[in-house]
PDB file of N, CA, C and O in Angstrom:
ATOM      1  N   MET A   1      11.240  -2.411  28.334  1.00  0.00           N
ATOM      2  CA  MET A   1      11.874  -3.354  27.195  1.00  0.00           C
ATOM      3  C   MET A   1      12.984  -3.854  27.810  1.00  0.00           C
ATOM      4  O   MET A   1      13.652  -3.267  28.661  1.00  0.00           O
ATOM      5  N   THR A   2      13.205  -5.125  27.298  1.00  0.00           N
ATOM      6  CA  THR A   2      14.572  -5.860  27.736  1.00  0.00           C
ATOM      7  C   THR A   2      15.851  -5.309  26.796  1.00  0.00           C
ATOM      8  O   THR A   2      15.802  -4.645  25.760  1.00  0.00           O
ATOM      9  N   ASN A   3      16.699  -5.685  27.333  1.00  0.00           N
ATOM     10  CA  ASN A   3      18.137  -5.413  26.587  1.00  0.00           C
ATOM     11  C   ASN A   3      18.235  -6.020  25.284  1.00  0.00           C
ATOM     12  O   ASN A   3      18.728  -5.469  24.300  1.00  0.00           O
ATOM     13  N   LEU A   4      17.661  -7.376  25.328  1.00  0.00           N
ATOM     14  CA  LEU A   4      17.747  -8.033  23.894  1.00  0.00           C
ATOM     15  C   LEU A   4      16.844  -7.386  22.716  1.00  0.00           C
ATOM     16  O   LEU A   4      17.155  -7.264  21.531  1.00  0.00           O
ATOM     17  N   SER A   5      15.717  -7.030  23.318  1.00  0.00           N
ATOM     18  CA  SER A   5      14.659  -6.260  22.565  1.00  0.00           C
ATOM     19  C   SER A   5      15.216  -4.625  22.084  1.00  0.00           C
ATOM     20  O   SER A   5      14.795  -4.032  21.090  1.00  0.00           O
ATOM     21  N   LYS A   6      16.214  -4.111  23.015  1.00  0.00           N
ATOM     22  CA  LYS A   6      16.785  -2.916  22.432  1.00  0.00           C
ATOM     23  C   LYS A   6      17.689  -2.916  21.468  1.00  0.00           C
ATOM     24  O   LYS A   6      17.831  -2.099  20.559  1.00  0.00           O
ATOM     25  N   VAL A   7      18.569  -4.305  21.819  1.00  0.00           N
ATOM     26  CA  VAL A   7      19.501  -4.311  20.850  1.00  0.00           C
ATOM     27  C   VAL A   7      19.081  -4.823  19.391  1.00  0.00           C
ATOM     28  O   VAL A   7      19.623  -4.448  18.351  1.00  0.00           O
ATOM     29  N   LEU A   8      18.191  -5.599  19.469  1.00  0.00           N
ATOM     30  CA  LEU A   8      17.416  -6.001  18.043  1.00  0.00           C
ATOM     31  C   LEU A   8      16.947  -4.551  17.397  1.00  0.00           C
ATOM     32  O   LEU A   8      17.211  -4.195  16.249  1.00  0.00           O
ATOM     33  N   CYS A   9      16.384  -3.976  18.127  1.00  0.00           N
ATOM     34  CA  CYS A   9      15.587  -2.659  17.402  1.00  0.00           C
ATOM     35  C   CYS A   9      16.730  -1.717  17.127  1.00  0.00           C
ATOM     36  O   CYS A   9      16.486  -1.124  16.076  1.00  0.00           O
ATOM     37  N   ALA A  10      17.784  -1.370  17.605  1.00  0.00           N
ATOM     38  CA  ALA A  10      18.807  -0.346  17.259  1.00  0.00           C
ATOM     39  C   ALA A  10      19.549  -1.130  16.017  1.00  0.00           C
ATOM     40  O   ALA A  10      19.825  -0.474  15.013  1.00  0.00           O
ATOM     41  N   THR A  11      19.882  -2.561  16.081  1.00  0.00           N
ATOM     42  CA  THR A  11      20.208  -3.396  14.856  1.00  0.00           C
ATOM     43  C   THR A  11      19.419  -2.956  13.696  1.00  0.00           C
ATOM     44  O   THR A  11      19.881  -2.297  12.764  1.00  0.00           O
ATOM     45  N   PHE A  12      18.057  -3.403  13.817  1.00  0.00           N
ATOM     46  CA  PHE A  12      17.506  -3.108  12.546  1.00  0.00           C
ATOM     47  C   PHE A  12      17.271  -1.786  12.188  1.00  0.00           C
ATOM     48  O   PHE A  12      16.911  -1.482  11.051  1.00  0.00           O
ATOM     49  N   ALA A  13      17.478  -0.849  13.221  1.00  0.00           N
ATOM     50  CA  ALA A  13      17.261   0.650  12.506  1.00  0.00           C
ATOM     51  C   ALA A  13      18.500   1.148  11.980  1.00  0.00           C
ATOM     52  O   ALA A  13      18.509   1.938  11.036  1.00  0.00           O
ATOM     53  N   LEU A  14      19.461   0.766  12.490  1.00  0.00           N
ATOM     54  CA  LEU A  14      20.791   0.545  11.699  1.00  0.00           C
ATOM     55  C   LEU A  14      20.772   0.053  10.208  1.00  0.00           C
ATOM     56  O   LEU A  14      21.230   0.710   9.273  1.00  0.00           O
ATOM     57  N   THR A  15      20.269  -1.008  10.115  1.00  0.00           N
ATOM     58  CA  THR A  15      20.285  -1.755   8.673  1.00  0.00           C
ATOM     59  C   THR A  15      19.531  -0.910   7.508  1.00  0.00           C
ATOM     60  O   THR A  15      19.882  -0.943   6.329  1.00  0.00           O
ATOM     61  N   LEU A  16      18.524  -0.204   7.973  1.00  0.00           N
ATOM     62  CA  LEU A  16      17.373   0.404   7.264  1.00  0.00           C
ATOM     63  C   LEU A  16      18.481   1.434   6.364  1.00  0.00           C
ATOM     64  O   LEU A  16      19.459   2.000   6.851  1.00  0.00           O
ATOM     65  N   PRO A  17      18.077   1.491   5.078  1.00  0.00           N
ATOM     66  CA  PRO A  17      18.901   2.628   4.044  1.00  0.00           C
ATOM     67  C   PRO A  17      18.026   4.062   4.385  1.00  0.00           C
ATOM     68  O   PRO A  17      16.811   4.151   4.567  1.00  0.00           O
ATOM     69  N   SER A  18      18.826   4.915   4.404  1.00  0.00           N
ATOM     70  CA  SER A  18      18.269   6.071   4.783  1.00  0.00           C
ATOM     71  C   SER A  18      18.648   7.288   3.475  1.00  0.00           C
ATOM     72  O   SER A  18      19.443   6.979   2.587  1.00  0.00           O
ATOM     73  N   MET A  19      18.149   8.311   3.494  1.00  0.00           N
ATOM     74  CA  MET A  19      18.662   9.202   2.558  1.00  0.00           C
ATOM     75  C   MET A  19      19.966   9.860   2.367  1.00  0.00           C
ATOM     76  O   MET A  19      20.355  10.457   1.364  1.00  0.00           O
ATOM     77  N   SER A  20      20.711   9.621   3.711  1.00  0.00           N
ATOM     78  CA  SER A  20      21.887  10.113   3.983  1.00  0.00           C
ATOM     79  C   SER A  20      22.824   8.993   3.394  1.00  0.00           C
ATOM     80  O   SER A  20      24.029   9.214   3.273  1.00  0.00           O
ATOM     81  N   SER A  21      22.312   7.891   3.058  1.00  0.00           N
ATOM     82  CA  SER A  21      23.071   6.785   2.825  1.00  0.00           C
ATOM     83  C   SER A  21      23.174   6.794   1.218  1.00  0.00           C
ATOM     84  O   SER A  21      24.094   6.156   0.706  1.00  0.00           O
ATOM     85  N   ALA A  22      22.399   7.390   0.524  1.00  0.00           N
ATOM     86  CA  ALA A  22      22.572   7.549  -0.881  1.00  0.00           C
ATOM     87  C   ALA A  22      23.415   8.165  -1.444  1.00  0.00           C
ATOM     88  O   ALA A  22      23.548   9.352  -1.146  1.00  0.00           O
ATOM     89  N   GLY A  23      24.221   7.601  -2.392  1.00  0.00           N
ATOM     90  CA  GLY A  23      25.369   8.152  -3.271  1.00  0.00           C
ATOM     91  C   GLY A  23      25.289   8.937  -4.412  1.00  0.00           C
ATOM     92  O   GLY A  23      24.403   8.760  -5.248  1.00  0.00           O
ATOM     93  N   GLU A  24      26.170   9.816  -4.517  1.00  0.00           N
ATOM     94  CA  GLU A  24      26.454  10.598  -5.696  1.00  0.00           C
ATOM     95  C   GLU A  24      26.749   9.841  -7.047  1.00  0.00           C
ATOM     96  O   GLU A  24      27.660   9.014  -7.043  1.00  0.00           O
ATOM     97  N   ILE A  25      25.997  10.085  -8.263  1.00  0.00           N
ATOM     98  CA  ILE A  25      26.706   9.088  -9.243  1.00  0.00           C
ATOM     99  C   ILE A  25      26.460  10.286 -10.492  1.00  0.00           C
ATOM    100  O   ILE A  25      25.821  11.337 -10.452  1.00  0.00           O
ATOM    101  N   ALA A  26      27.327   9.592 -11.708  1.00  0.00           N
ATOM    102  CA  ALA A  26      27.267  10.654 -12.697  1.00  0.00           C
ATOM    103  C   ALA A  26      27.007   9.476 -14.027  1.00  0.00           C
ATOM    104  O   ALA A  26      27.700   8.459 -14.062  1.00  0.00           O
ATOM    105  N   LEU A  27      26.168   9.689 -14.862  1.00  0.00           N
ATOM    106  CA  LEU A  27      25.621   8.861 -15.907  1.00  0.00           C
ATOM    107  C   LEU A  27      26.165  10.003 -17.223  1.00  0.00           C
ATOM    108  O   LEU A  27      26.010  11.218 -17.341  1.00  0.00           O
ATOM    109  N   THR A  28      26.758   9.116 -17.979  1.00  0.00           N
ATOM    110  CA  THR A  28      27.222   9.668 -19.343  1.00  0.00           C
ATOM    111  C   THR A  28      26.563   9.009 -20.479  1.00  0.00           C
ATOM    112  O   THR A  28      26.704   7.816 -20.750  1.00  0.00           O
ATOM    113  N   PHE A  29      25.857   9.821 -21.112  1.00  0.00           N
ATOM    114  CA  PHE A  29      25.370   9.065 -22.669  1.00  0.00           C
ATOM    115  C   PHE A  29      26.630   9.151 -23.165  1.00  0.00           C
ATOM    116  O   PHE A  29      27.571   9.941 -23.083  1.00  0.00           O
ATOM    117  N   GLU A  30      26.292   7.690 -23.925  1.00  0.00           N
ATOM    118  CA  GLU A  30      27.514   7.078 -24.716  1.00  0.00           C
ATOM    119  C   GLU A  30      27.361   7.664 -26.188  1.00  0.00           C
ATOM    120  O   GLU A  30      28.351   7.715 -26.918  1.00  0.00           O
ATOM    121  N   THR A  31      26.080   8.119 -26.631  1.00  0.00           N
ATOM    122  CA  THR A  31      26.150   8.683 -27.988  1.00  0.00           C
ATOM    123  C   THR A  31      26.704   9.939 -28.174  1.00  0.00           C
ATOM    124  O   THR A  31      27.241  10.291 -29.225  1.00  0.00           O
ATOM    125  N   ASN A  32      26.576  10.694 -27.076  1.00  0.00           N
ATOM    126  CA  ASN A  32      27.060  12.356 -27.201  1.00  0.00           C
ATOM    127  C   ASN A  32      27.741  12.721 -26.028  1.00  0.00           C
ATOM    128  O   ASN A  32      27.884  13.921 -25.794  1.00  0.00           O
ATOM    129  N   GLY A  33      28.150  11.940 -25.311  1.00  0.00           N
ATOM    130  CA  GLY A  33      29.264  12.424 -24.100  1.00  0.00           C
ATOM    131  C   GLY A  33      28.687  13.328 -23.058  1.00  0.00           C
ATOM    132  O   GLY A  33      29.316  13.875 -22.152  1.00  0.00           O
ATOM    133  N   VAL A  34      27.156  13.429 -23.353  1.00  0.00           N
ATOM    134  CA  VAL A  34      26.675  14.369 -21.891  1.00  0.00           C
ATOM    135  C   VAL A  34      26.545  13.759 -20.541  1.00  0.00           C
ATOM    136  O   VAL A  34      25.888  12.734 -20.358  1.00  0.00           O
ATOM    137  N   THR A  35      27.016  14.233 -19.834  1.00  0.00           N
ATOM    138  CA  THR A  35      27.187  13.659 -18.356  1.00  0.00           C
ATOM    139  C   THR A  35      26.035  14.323 -17.375  1.00  0.00           C
ATOM    140  O   THR A  35      25.939  15.542 -17.228  1.00  0.00           O
ATOM    141  N   ILE A  36      25.262  13.463 -16.790  1.00  0.00           N
ATOM    142  CA  ILE A  36      24.381  14.225 -15.812  1.00  0.00           C
ATOM    143  C   ILE A  36      24.700  13.630 -14.022  1.00  0.00           C
ATOM    144  O   ILE A  36      24.721  12.414 -13.827  1.00  0.00           O
ATOM    145  N   SER A  37      24.841  14.240 -13.286  1.00  0.00           N
ATOM    146  CA  SER A  37      25.141  14.000 -11.952  1.00  0.00           C
ATOM    147  C   SER A  37      23.948  14.122 -10.975  1.00  0.00           C
ATOM    148  O   SER A  37      23.154  15.056 -11.082  1.00  0.00           O
ATOM    149  N   GLY A  38      23.838  13.260 -10.109  1.00  0.00           N
ATOM    150  CA  GLY A  38      22.754  13.590  -9.044  1.00  0.00           C
ATOM    151  C   GLY A  38      22.960  12.403  -8.044  1.00  0.00           C
ATOM    152  O   GLY A  38      23.913  11.623  -8.045  1.00  0.00           O
ATOM    153  N   GLU A  39      21.866  12.412  -7.170  1.00  0.00           N
ATOM    154  CA  GLU A  39      21.677  11.281  -6.109  1.00  0.00           C
ATOM    155  C   GLU A  39      21.182  10.079  -6.717  1.00  0.00           C
ATOM    156  O   GLU A  39      20.216  10.147  -7.476  1.00  0.00           O
ATOM    157  N   PHE A  40      21.804   8.867  -6.436  1.00  0.00           N
ATOM    158  CA  PHE A  40      21.068   7.622  -6.905  1.00  0.00           C
ATOM    159  C   PHE A  40      19.837   7.505  -5.970  1.00  0.00           C
ATOM    160  O   PHE A  40      19.915   7.816  -4.781  1.00  0.00           O
ATOM    161  N   ALA A  41      18.509   6.972  -6.638  1.00  0.00           N
ATOM    162  CA  ALA A  41      17.448   6.981  -5.776  1.00  0.00           C
ATOM    163  C   ALA A  41      17.086   5.461  -5.918  1.00  0.00           C
ATOM    164  O   ALA A  41      16.526   4.823  -5.027  1.00  0.00           O
ATOM    165  N   GLY A  42      17.467   4.949  -7.133  1.00  0.00           N
ATOM    166  CA  GLY A  42      17.234   3.452  -7.223  1.00  0.00           C
ATOM    167  C   GLY A  42      17.471   2.911  -8.554  1.00  0.00           C
ATOM    168  O   GLY A  42      18.139   3.584  -9.339  1.00  0.00           O
ATOM    169  N   PHE A  43      16.926   1.588  -8.964  1.00  0.00           N
ATOM    170  CA  PHE A  43      16.922   0.982 -10.399  1.00  0.00           C
ATOM    171  C   PHE A  43      15.733   0.129 -10.512  1.00  0.00           C
ATOM    172  O   PHE A  43      15.450  -0.884  -9.873  1.00  0.00           O
ATOM    173  N   GLN A  44      15.015   0.802 -11.559  1.00  0.00           N
ATOM    174  CA  GLN A  44      13.658   0.137 -11.755  1.00  0.00           C
ATOM    175  C   GLN A  44      13.679  -0.024 -13.222  1.00  0.00           C
ATOM    176  O   GLN A  44      14.246   0.765 -13.978  1.00  0.00           O
ATOM    177  N   ASP A  45      12.974  -1.181 -13.629  1.00  0.00           N
ATOM    178  CA  ASP A  45      12.708  -1.465 -15.195  1.00  0.00           C
ATOM    179  C   ASP A  45      13.974  -0.996 -16.066  1.00  0.00           C
ATOM    180  O   ASP A  45      13.955  -0.183 -16.990  1.00  0.00           O
ATOM    181  N   ASP A  46      15.031  -1.666 -15.580  1.00  0.00           N
ATOM    182  CA  ASP A  46      16.378  -1.359 -16.249  1.00  0.00           C
ATOM    183  C   ASP A  46      16.588   0.134 -16.469  1.00  0.00           C
ATOM    184  O   ASP A  46      17.045   0.707 -17.458  1.00  0.00           O
ATOM    185  N   ALA A  47      16.141   0.638 -15.295  1.00  0.00           N
ATOM    186  CA  ALA A  47      16.439   2.562 -15.566  1.00  0.00           C
ATOM    187  C   ALA A  47      17.110   2.709 -14.171  1.00  0.00           C
ATOM    188  O   ALA A  47      16.688   2.083 -13.199  1.00  0.00           O
ATOM    189  N   TYR A  48      18.169   3.555 -14.106  1.00  0.00           N
ATOM    190  CA  TYR A  48      18.486   4.309 -13.118  1.00  0.00           C
ATOM    191  C   TYR A  48      17.594   5.386 -12.712  1.00  0.00           C
ATOM    192  O   TYR A  48      17.116   6.113 -13.583  1.00  0.00           O
ATOM    193  N   ILE A  49      17.298   5.582 -11.380  1.00  0.00           N
ATOM    194  CA  ILE A  49      16.713   6.776 -11.127  1.00  0.00           C
ATOM    195  C   ILE A  49      17.494   7.786 -10.286  1.00  0.00           C
ATOM    196  O   ILE A  49      18.009   7.540  -9.195  1.00  0.00           O
ATOM    197  N   LEU A  50      17.512   8.726 -10.809  1.00  0.00           N
ATOM    198  CA  LEU A  50      18.457   9.781 -10.453  1.00  0.00           C
ATOM    199  C   LEU A  50      17.742  11.163  -9.907  1.00  0.00           C
ATOM    200  O   LEU A  50      16.916  11.739 -10.615  1.00  0.00           O
ATOM    201  N   ILE A  51      18.132  11.694  -8.520  1.00  0.00           N
ATOM    202  CA  ILE A  51      17.638  12.789  -8.394  1.00  0.00           C
ATOM    203  C   ILE A  51      18.308  13.962  -8.641  1.00  0.00           C
ATOM    204  O   ILE A  51      19.379  14.021  -8.038  1.00  0.00           O
ATOM    205  N   THR A  52      18.050  14.898  -9.309  1.00  0.00           N
ATOM    206  CA  THR A  52      18.804  16.038  -9.926  1.00  0.00           C
ATOM    207  C   THR A  52      18.031  17.291  -9.325  1.00  0.00           C
ATOM    208  O   THR A  52      16.920  17.303  -8.794  1.00  0.00           O
ATOM    209  N   THR A  53      18.872  18.293  -9.539  1.00  0.00           N
ATOM    210  CA  THR A  53      18.275  19.760  -9.233  1.00  0.00           C
ATOM    211  C   THR A  53      16.888  19.925  -9.900  1.00  0.00           C
ATOM    212  O   THR A  53      15.886  20.425  -9.389  1.00  0.00           O
ATOM    213  N   ALA A  54      17.039  19.364 -11.241  1.00  0.00           N
ATOM    214  CA  ALA A  54      15.592  19.721 -11.849  1.00  0.00           C
ATOM    215  C   ALA A  54      14.417  18.356 -11.458  1.00  0.00           C
ATOM    216  O   ALA A  54      13.410  18.116 -12.123  1.00  0.00           O
ATOM    217  N   GLY A  55      14.749  17.791 -10.548  1.00  0.00           N
ATOM    218  CA  GLY A  55      13.706  16.533 -10.094  1.00  0.00           C
ATOM    219  C   GLY A  55      14.208  15.272 -10.558  1.00  0.00           C
ATOM    220  O   GLY A  55      15.230  15.242 -11.243  1.00  0.00           O
ATOM    221  N   PRO A  56      13.503  14.087 -10.209  1.00  0.00           N
ATOM    222  CA  PRO A  56      13.699  12.998 -10.579  1.00  0.00           C
ATOM    223  C   PRO A  56      13.865  12.663 -12.073  1.00  0.00           C
ATOM    224  O   PRO A  56      13.011  13.083 -12.854  1.00  0.00           O
ATOM    225  N   LEU A  57      14.913  11.930 -12.531  1.00  0.00           N
ATOM    226  CA  LEU A  57      14.934  11.446 -13.785  1.00  0.00           C
ATOM    227  C   LEU A  57      15.213  10.081 -13.996  1.00  0.00           C
ATOM    228  O   LEU A  57      16.072   9.507 -13.327  1.00  0.00           O
ATOM    229  N   HIS A  58      14.472   9.440 -14.985  1.00  0.00           N
ATOM    230  CA  HIS A  58      14.853   8.086 -14.880  1.00  0.00           C
ATOM    231  C   HIS A  58      15.745   7.793 -16.276  1.00  0.00           C
ATOM    232  O   HIS A  58      15.147   8.127 -17.298  1.00  0.00           O
ATOM    233  N   VAL A  59      16.835   7.326 -16.438  1.00  0.00           N
ATOM    234  CA  VAL A  59      17.697   6.931 -17.361  1.00  0.00           C
ATOM    235  C   VAL A  59      17.941   5.435 -17.567  1.00  0.00           C
ATOM    236  O   VAL A  59      18.356   4.620 -16.742  1.00  0.00           O
ATOM    237  N   PRO A  60      17.535   5.216 -19.070  1.00  0.00           N
ATOM    238  CA  PRO A  60      17.484   3.755 -19.194  1.00  0.00           C
ATOM    239  C   PRO A  60      19.179   3.124 -19.228  1.00  0.00           C
ATOM    240  O   PRO A  60      20.078   3.654 -19.881  1.00  0.00           O
ATOM    241  N   ALA A  61      19.298   2.213 -18.594  1.00  0.00           N
ATOM    242  CA  ALA A  61      20.800   1.768 -18.354  1.00  0.00           C
ATOM    243  C   ALA A  61      21.583   1.266 -19.358  1.00  0.00           C
ATOM    244  O   ALA A  61      22.790   1.072 -19.213  1.00  0.00           O
ATOM    245  N   ASN A  62      20.910   1.017 -20.482  1.00  0.00           N
ATOM    246  CA  ASN A  62      21.653   0.902 -22.018  1.00  0.00           C
ATOM    247  C   ASN A  62      22.088   1.836 -22.692  1.00  0.00           C
ATOM    248  O   ASN A  62      22.999   1.697 -23.509  1.00  0.00           O
ATOM    249  N   LEU A  63      21.405   3.098 -22.410  1.00  0.00           N
ATOM    250  CA  LEU A  63      21.849   4.497 -22.952  1.00  0.00           C
ATOM    251  C   LEU A  63      23.203   5.209 -22.241  1.00  0.00           C
ATOM    252  O   LEU A  63      23.930   5.989 -22.856  1.00  0.00           O
ATOM    253  N   ALA A  64      23.404   4.825 -20.912  1.00  0.00           N
ATOM    254  CA  ALA A  64      24.378   5.627 -20.492  1.00  0.00           C
ATOM    255  C   ALA A  64      25.492   4.710 -19.568  1.00  0.00           C
ATOM    256  O   ALA A  64      25.071   3.654 -19.096  1.00  0.00           O
ATOM    257  N   THR A  65      26.749   5.064 -19.339  1.00  0.00           N
ATOM    258  CA  THR A  65      27.704   4.779 -18.473  1.00  0.00           C
ATOM    259  C   THR A  65      27.649   5.282 -17.092  1.00  0.00           C
ATOM    260  O   THR A  65      27.841   6.486 -16.920  1.00  0.00           O
ATOM    261  N   CYS A  66      27.394   4.457 -16.005  1.00  0.00           N
ATOM    262  CA  CYS A  66      27.288   5.176 -14.676  1.00  0.00           C
ATOM    263  C   CYS A  66      28.696   4.983 -13.884  1.00  0.00           C
ATOM    264  O   CYS A  66      29.407   3.980 -13.830  1.00  0.00           O
ATOM    265  N   GLU A  67      28.868   6.207 -13.311  1.00  0.00           N
ATOM    266  CA  GLU A  67      30.445   6.056 -12.612  1.00  0.00           C
ATOM    267  C   GLU A  67      29.743   6.523 -11.128  1.00  0.00           C
ATOM    268  O   GLU A  67      28.789   7.301 -11.120  1.00  0.00           O
ATOM    269  N   GLY A  68      30.331   5.955  -9.858  1.00  0.00           N
ATOM    270  CA  GLY A  68      29.839   6.414  -8.710  1.00  0.00           C
ATOM    271  C   GLY A  68      30.137   4.905  -7.890  1.00  0.00           C
ATOM    272  O   GLY A  68      30.204   3.803  -8.435  1.00  0.00           O
ATOM    273  N   ASP A  69      30.275   5.174  -6.584  1.00  0.00           N
ATOM    274  CA  ASP A  69      30.122   4.098  -5.556  1.00  0.00           C
ATOM    275  C   ASP A  69      28.755   3.157  -5.600  1.00  0.00           C
ATOM    276  O   ASP A  69      28.781   1.967  -5.287  1.00  0.00           O
ATOM    277  N   ASP A  70      27.604   3.826  -6.015  1.00  0.00           N
ATOM    278  CA  ASP A  70      26.535   3.371  -6.198  1.00  0.00           C
ATOM    279  C   ASP A  70      25.796   2.734  -7.326  1.00  0.00           C
ATOM    280  O   ASP A  70      24.676   2.228  -7.390  1.00  0.00           O
ATOM    281  N   CYS A  71      26.908   2.937  -8.342  1.00  0.00           N
ATOM    282  CA  CYS A  71      26.585   2.163  -9.879  1.00  0.00           C
ATOM    283  C   CYS A  71      26.247   0.634  -9.427  1.00  0.00           C
ATOM    284  O   CYS A  71      26.794   0.105  -8.459  1.00  0.00           O
ATOM    285  N   LEU A  72      25.331   0.025 -10.204  1.00  0.00           N
ATOM    286  CA  LEU A  72      25.268  -1.296 -10.378  1.00  0.00           C
ATOM    287  C   LEU A  72      26.050  -1.920 -11.290  1.00  0.00           C
ATOM    288  O   LEU A  72      26.190  -1.470 -12.427  1.00  0.00           O
ATOM    289  N   VAL A  73      26.635  -3.025 -10.865  1.00  0.00           N
ATOM    290  CA  VAL A  73      27.562  -3.872 -11.825  1.00  0.00           C
ATOM    291  C   VAL A  73      26.990  -4.837 -12.491  1.00  0.00           C
ATOM    292  O   VAL A  73      26.485  -5.748 -11.834  1.00  0.00           O
ATOM    293  N   VAL A  74      26.939  -4.869 -13.699  1.00  0.00           N
ATOM    294  CA  VAL A  74      26.042  -5.744 -14.629  1.00  0.00           C
ATOM    295  C   VAL A  74      26.995  -6.744 -15.194  1.00  0.00           C
ATOM    296  O   VAL A  74      27.849  -6.311 -15.967  1.00  0.00           O
ATOM    297  N   PHE A  75      26.971  -8.241 -14.874  1.00  0.00           N
ATOM    298  CA  PHE A  75      27.669  -9.167 -15.373  1.00  0.00           C
ATOM    299  C   PHE A  75      27.475  -9.737 -16.656  1.00  0.00           C
ATOM    300  O   PHE A  75      26.411 -10.340 -16.796  1.00  0.00           O
ATOM    301  N   THR A  76      28.176  -9.697 -17.540  1.00  0.00           N
ATOM    302  CA  THR A  76      28.081 -10.024 -18.931  1.00  0.00           C
ATOM    303  C   THR A  76      29.252 -11.053 -19.028  1.00  0.00           C
ATOM    304  O   THR A  76      30.047 -11.316 -18.125  1.00  0.00           O
ATOM    305  N   ALA A  77      29.213 -11.640 -20.405  1.00  0.00           N
ATOM    306  CA  ALA A  77      30.291 -12.452 -20.845  1.00  0.00           C
ATOM    307  C   ALA A  77      31.590 -11.803 -21.066  1.00  0.00           C
ATOM    308  O   ALA A  77      32.599 -12.499 -21.179  1.00  0.00           O
ATOM    309  N   GLU A  78      31.641 -10.566 -21.135  1.00  0.00           N
ATOM    310  CA  GLU A  78      32.660  -9.574 -21.276  1.00  0.00           C
ATOM    311  C   GLU A  78      33.464  -9.391 -20.188  1.00  0.00           C
ATOM    312  O   GLU A  78      34.692  -9.459 -20.245  1.00  0.00           O
ATOM    313  N   ASN A  79      32.758  -9.134 -19.076  1.00  0.00           N
ATOM    314  CA  ASN A  79      33.432  -8.665 -17.870  1.00  0.00           C
ATOM    315  C   ASN A  79      33.142  -9.505 -16.754  1.00  0.00           C
ATOM    316  O   ASN A  79      32.952  -8.991 -15.651  1.00  0.00           O
ATOM    317  N   ASN A  80      33.087 -10.716 -16.913  1.00  0.00           N
ATOM    318  CA  ASN A  80      32.973 -11.900 -15.902  1.00  0.00           C
ATOM    319  C   ASN A  80      34.468 -12.292 -15.547  1.00  0.00           C
ATOM    320  O   ASN A  80      34.695 -13.210 -14.759  1.00  0.00           O
TER     321      ASN A  80
END
């Protein structure tokens, strides 16, 4: 393998997301103030996917406020 190939392979491997790069987030339900925390696993169909001690949990984004480095920022007319 040439040096360029080694560098490209190493660069590609370092840019792939890993489980160790997933961050802890906390979701607080706005209606009752209950907070659930866990590892951010993704965002799909307008819902946060959170890995908790009880297993994966899908929380609709419109029901909870997210705190943590991996929270998504939603741009609206109010926060532009």
